[in-house]
Structures are given as C-alpha cells and as structure tokens.
VEXVEXDREN-231903 format. One line per field, with one value per atom (N, C-alpha, C): chain; atom name; residue number from 1; z, x, y. Coordinates in nm, 4 decimals, decimal comma, always signed. Atoms other than C-alpha are relative to their C-alpha. Last residue first. Example, Ala and Ser with C-alpha at 12.3 -4.5 7.8 and 13.67 -1.06 7.14 Angstrom:
% residues 2
ch (A/A/A/A/A/A)
at (N/CA/C/N/CA/C)
i (2/2/2/1/1/1)
z (-0,0060/+0,7140/+0,0730/+0,0000/+0,7800/+0,0000)
x (-0,0820/+1,3670/-0,0770/+0,0890/+1,2300/+0,0900)
y (-0,1190/-0,1060/+0,1090/-0,1190/-0,4500/+0,1200)
% end
This chain:
% residues 78
ch (A/A/A/A/A/A/A/A/A/A/A/A/A/A/A/A/A/A/A/A/A/A/A/A/A/A/A/A/A/A/A/A/A/A/A/A/A/A/A/A/A/A/A/A/A/A/A/A/A/A/A/A/A/A/A/A/A/A/A/A/A/A/A/A/A/A/A/A/A/A/A/A/A/A/A/A/A/A/A/A/A/A/A/A/A/A/A/A/A/A/A/A/A/A/A/A/A/A/A/A/A/A/A/A/A/A/A/A/A/A/A/A/A/A/A/A/A/A/A/A/A/A/A/A/A/A/A/A/A/A/A/A/A/A/A/A/A/A/A/A/A/A/A/A/A/A/A/A/A/A/A/A/A/A/A/A/A/A/A/A/A/A/A/A/A/A/A/A/A/A/A/A/A/A/A/A/A/A/A/A/A/A/A/A/A/A/A/A/A/A/A/A/A/A/A/A/A/A/A/A/A/A/A/A/A/A/A/A/A/A/A/A/A/A/A/A/A/A/A/A/A/A/A/A/A/A/A/A/A/A/A/A/A/A)
at (N/CA/C/N/CA/C/N/CA/C/N/CA/C/N/CA/C/N/CA/C/N/CA/C/N/CA/C/N/CA/C/N/CA/C/N/CA/C/N/CA/C/N/CA/C/N/CA/C/N/CA/C/N/CA/C/N/CA/C/N/CA/C/N/CA/C/N/CA/C/N/CA/C/N/CA/C/N/CA/C/N/CA/C/N/CA/C/N/CA/C/N/CA/C/N/CA/C/N/CA/C/N/CA/C/N/CA/C/N/CA/C/N/CA/C/N/CA/C/N/CA/C/N/CA/C/N/CA/C/N/CA/C/N/CA/C/N/CA/C/N/CA/C/N/CA/C/N/CA/C/N/CA/C/N/CA/C/N/CA/C/N/CA/C/N/CA/C/N/CA/C/N/CA/C/N/CA/C/N/CA/C/N/CA/C/N/CA/C/N/CA/C/N/CA/C/N/CA/C/N/CA/C/N/CA/C/N/CA/C/N/CA/C/N/CA/C/N/CA/C/N/CA/C/N/CA/C/N/CA/C/N/CA/C/N/CA/C/N/CA/C/N/CA/C/N/CA/C/N/CA/C/N/CA/C/N/CA/C/N/CA/C/N/CA/C/N/CA/C/N/CA/C)
i (78/78/78/77/77/77/76/76/76/75/75/75/74/74/74/73/73/73/72/72/72/71/71/71/70/70/70/69/69/69/68/68/68/67/67/67/66/66/66/65/65/65/64/64/64/63/63/63/62/62/62/61/61/61/60/60/60/59/59/59/58/58/58/57/57/57/56/56/56/55/55/55/54/54/54/53/53/53/52/52/52/51/51/51/50/50/50/49/49/49/48/48/48/47/47/47/46/46/46/45/45/45/44/44/44/43/43/43/42/42/42/41/41/41/40/40/40/39/39/39/38/38/38/37/37/37/36/36/36/35/35/35/34/34/34/33/33/33/32/32/32/31/31/31/30/30/30/29/29/29/28/28/28/27/27/27/26/26/26/25/25/25/24/24/24/23/23/23/22/22/22/21/21/21/20/20/20/19/19/19/18/18/18/17/17/17/16/16/16/15/15/15/14/14/14/13/13/13/12/12/12/11/11/11/10/10/10/9/9/9/8/8/8/7/7/7/6/6/6/5/5/5/4/4/4/3/3/3/2/2/2/1/1/1)
z (+0,0916/-1,6372/+0,0006/+0,1250/-1,4537/-0,1205/+0,0968/-1,1934/-0,1937/-0,0780/-0,8533/-0,1468/-0,1327/-0,9927/-0,0999/+0,0876/-1,0847/-0,0557/+0,0721/-0,7729/-0,1911/-0,0153/-0,6610/-0,0454/-0,0028/-0,8039/+0,0044/+0,2045/-0,8049/-0,0542/-0,0276/-0,3816/-0,2208/-0,0568/-0,3777/-0,0278/+0,0717/-0,5536/-0,0202/+0,1892/-0,3912/-0,0969/+0,0335/-0,0058/-0,1667/+0,0055/+0,0742/-0,0888/+0,0150/+0,0179/-0,0487/+0,1008/+0,1624/-0,1148/+0,0185/+0,4538/-0,1311/-0,0284/+0,5175/-0,1217/+0,0982/+0,3660/-0,0367/+0,1774/+0,6406/-0,0851/+0,0132/+0,8928/-0,1136/+0,0437/+0,7830/+0,0327/+0,1462/+0,8347/-0,0617/+0,0989/+1,1538/-0,0808/-0,0228/+1,2739/-0,0536/+0,0948/+1,1714/+0,0031/-0,0905/+1,3496/-0,1056/-0,0540/+1,1838/+0,0298/-0,1739/+1,1889/+0,0247/-0,1402/+0,8679/+0,0472/-0,1655/+0,5281/+0,1387/-0,0723/+0,1768/+0,1012/+0,0281/-0,1177/+0,0487/-0,0679/+0,0317/-0,0915/+0,0278/-0,2375/+0,0723/-0,1242/-0,2665/+0,0689/-0,2227/-0,5325/+0,0781/-0,1055/-0,8690/+0,0310/+0,1870/-0,9197/+0,0407/-0,0061/-0,5954/-0,1440/+0,1218/-0,4593/-0,0403/+0,0628/-0,0862/-0,2017/+0,0885/+0,0879/-0,0775/+0,0862/+0,4586/-0,1443/+0,1009/+0,7491/-0,1640/+0,0865/+1,0758/-0,1277/+0,0359/+1,3391/-0,0824/-0,1196/+1,4694/-0,1158/-0,1771/+1,1747/+0,0528/-0,1201/+0,7967/+0,1306/-0,0486/+0,4221/+0,1358/-0,1083/+0,0982/+0,1568/-0,0854/-0,2224/+0,2046/-0,1395/-0,4853/+0,0276/-0,0619/-0,9159/+0,1251/-0,0319/-1,0925/+0,1402/+0,0000/-1,1642/+0,0404/+0,1071/-1,0313/-0,0126/-0,0133/-0,7863/-0,1244/+0,1901/-0,8290/+0,0051/+0,1255/-0,5251/-0,1324/-0,0081/-0,2901/-0,1167/+0,0631/-0,2111/-0,0377/-0,0064/+0,1700/-0,2105/+0,1483/+0,3389/-0,0703/+0,0843/+0,6775/-0,1220/+0,0541/+0,9702/-0,1809/-0,0452/+1,2658/-0,0825/-0,0360/+1,2045/+0,0732/-0,0758/+0,9166/+0,1073/-0,0881/+0,6834/+0,1051/-0,1144/+0,3602/+0,0717/+0,0165/+0,0098/+0,0851/-0,1036/+0,1165/-0,0892/-0,0432/-0,1018/+0,0561/+0,0085/-0,0065/+0,0226)
x (+0,1271/-0,0596/+0,1638/-0,1408/+0,1948/-0,0439/+0,0720/-0,0759/+0,0394/+0,0587/+0,1026/-0,0225/-0,0996/+0,2558/+0,0281/-0,0454/-0,0522/+0,1337/+0,0247/-0,1701/+0,0140/-0,0098/+0,0863/-0,0019/-0,1225/+0,0675/+0,0461/+0,0531/-0,3249/+0,1740/+0,1130/-0,2748/+0,0206/-0,1384/+0,0118/-0,1126/-0,1151/-0,2537/+0,1270/+0,1048/-0,5343/+0,1120/-0,1104/-0,3081/-0,0056/-0,1690/-0,4817/+0,0644/-0,0069/-0,8544/+0,1844/+0,0618/-0,7581/-0,0221/-0,0750/-0,6787/+0,0306/-0,0655/-0,9781/+0,1692/+0,0025/-1,1289/+0,0831/-0,0461/-0,9935/+0,0133/-0,0701/-1,1277/+0,1494/-0,0067/-1,4316/+0,1289/+0,0450/-1,4547/+0,0408/-0,1537/-1,2398/-0,0477/-0,1270/-1,5428/+0,1336/+0,0274/-1,8359/+0,1527/+0,1063/-1,6807/+0,0043/-0,0349/-1,4764/-0,0964/-0,0661/-1,6174/+0,1191/+0,1207/-1,7306/+0,1600/-0,0451/-1,6656/-0,0929/+0,0881/-1,8017/+0,1024/+0,0415/-1,7164/-0,1256/+0,0079/-1,6606/-0,0358/+0,0425/-1,5480/-0,0963/-0,0685/-1,2769/-0,1594/+0,0075/-1,3479/+0,0485/-0,0002/-1,2307/+0,0035/+0,0286/-1,1617/+0,0121/-0,1979/-1,0027/-0,0595/+0,0557/-1,3364/+0,1654/+0,0166/-1,2746/+0,0777/-0,0662/-1,2475/-0,0510/+0,0915/-1,2868/+0,0531/-0,0329/-1,1488/-0,0836/+0,1076/-1,1766/+0,1372/+0,0519/-0,9863/-0,0397/-0,0411/-0,7195/-0,1033/-0,0829/-0,7013/-0,1316/+0,0184/-0,7320/+0,0309/-0,0687/-0,7712/+0,0063/+0,0346/-0,8091/+0,0473/-0,0642/-0,7772/-0,0827/-0,0139/-0,9053/+0,0938/-0,1885/-0,8404/-0,0901/-0,0225/-1,1996/+0,1629/+0,0339/-0,9814/-0,2059/-0,0165/-0,7969/-0,0878/+0,1410/-0,6229/-0,0439/+0,0633/-0,4807/-0,0681/-0,1091/-0,1571/-0,1099/-0,0586/-0,3970/+0,0711/+0,0688/-0,3501/+0,0000/-0,0281/-0,3050/-0,0497/+0,0346/-0,3560/+0,0850/-0,1275/-0,2364/-0,1031/+0,0208/-0,4272/+0,0839/+0,1046/-0,3364/-0,0137/+0,1086/-0,2693/-0,0415/-0,0153/-0,0509/-0,1432/+0,0496/+0,0798/-0,0354/-0,0885/+0,1494/-0,1180/-0,0107/+0,0751/+0,0657/+0,0826/+0,1408/+0,0647/-0,0289/+0,1691/-0,0348/+0,0597/-0,0073/+0,1428)
y (-0,0510/+0,7492/+0,1639/-0,0386/+0,5166/+0,0294/+0,0621/+0,3842/+0,0025/+0,1785/+0,4717/-0,0727/+0,0659/+0,7998/-0,1398/-0,0028/+0,9656/-0,0731/+0,1233/+0,8581/-0,0342/+0,1200/+1,0741/-0,1533/-0,0249/+1,3720/-0,1707/+0,0508/+1,3499/-0,0542/+0,1608/+1,2926/-0,0290/+0,1813/+1,5738/-0,0967/-0,0198/+1,8481/-0,1244/+0,0667/+1,7484/+0,0306/+0,0327/+1,8435/-0,1117/-0,1051/+2,1081/-0,1020/-0,1031/+1,9054/+0,0736/+0,0970/+1,5699/+0,1507/+0,0407/+1,7563/-0,0625/-0,1428/+1,9405/-0,0277/-0,0527/+1,5948/+0,1003/+0,0131/+1,4097/+0,0563/-0,0292/+1,6618/-0,0632/-0,2137/+1,7271/-0,0409/-0,0324/+1,3242/+0,0977/+0,1159/+1,2832/-0,0162/-0,1045/+1,5555/-0,0742/-0,1189/+1,3123/+0,1109/-0,0710/+1,0124/+0,0549/-0,1794/+0,7543/+0,0328/-0,0522/+0,3777/+0,1331/+0,1105/+0,2995/+0,0176/+0,0738/+0,5111/-0,0612/+0,1300/+0,5334/+0,0364/+0,0475/+0,8318/-0,1174/+0,1592/+1,1052/-0,1148/+0,0597/+1,4224/-0,1084/+0,0618/+1,6583/-0,1079/-0,0452/+1,8790/-0,1451/-0,1865/+1,9419/+0,0052/-0,0643/+1,5528/+0,1710/-0,1773/+1,3649/-0,0123/-0,0163/+1,0806/+0,1513/-0,1307/+1,0141/-0,0611/-0,0463/+0,7032/+0,1078/+0,0024/+0,6023/+0,0569/+0,0567/+0,3644/+0,1646/+0,0061/+0,3302/+0,1183/+0,1166/+0,1762/-0,0073/+0,1316/+0,3742/-0,1010/-0,0483/+0,6749/-0,1237/+0,0420/+0,5971/+0,0529/-0,0923/+0,7759/-0,1678/+0,0687/+0,6180/+0,0655/+0,0075/+0,8333/-0,0983/+0,0228/+0,8329/-0,0266/-0,0197/+0,8981/-0,0055/-0,1202/+0,7473/+0,0372/-0,0685/+0,4949/-0,0343/-0,0378/+0,2069/+0,1603/-0,0938/+0,0726/+0,0955/+0,0160/-0,2484/+0,1163/+0,1027/-0,2037/+0,0581/+0,1205/+0,0223/-0,0416/+0,0113/+0,3578/-0,1865/+0,0930/+0,6225/-0,1014/+0,0200/+0,8586/-0,1411/+0,0244/+0,8131/-0,0134/+0,0242/+1,0195/-0,0733/+0,1113/+1,1081/-0,0737/+0,0460/+1,4179/-0,1611/-0,1970/+1,4289/-0,0048/+0,0198/+1,1237/+0,1406/-0,0812/+1,1305/-0,0125/-0,0747/+0,9089/+0,1223/-0,1156/+0,5968/+0,1208/-0,0668/+0,2719/+0,1148/-0,1089/+0,0313/+0,0812)
% end
C-alpha cells in the first residue's frame, strides 16, 4: 500500500491494484474512508470514523489534492 502522506494521525494511501476514478483511502485508528478526487474532494464511503474525523480528513485531502493527484499518476503509471 503506497503511502501518500500522513498528518494528524491520518494515513492517506492507495492500494496496489487501484482503478479510476482518482481516489484516496484514509485510515485513522480502526476507521477508514475513501475520497474521490476530481475538481473537488468528495466522500465516497466511510466506516468507523466520526463526523469530525471525516471533516478533518476531507480538509486534509483538499489541502493536499495536488500531491494526491501527482502520486496517483505515478502509481498507476499515467
């Protein structure tokens, strides 16, 4: 699982066999969420994260959107 970045206890990463559209997985504690990255960052699914954790994870994904897209393109070979 390639890491994209870690901050505030959140780990943003991709799985080895990723597929379009661009998205990033986020873990904190026992919870995980997936955000789709396009012109915006949208929550696709979540399990085990509180609303304030999801809000912070989304804020971090927005702040690091360029990095996530760059790492995605490196990872999937585009």
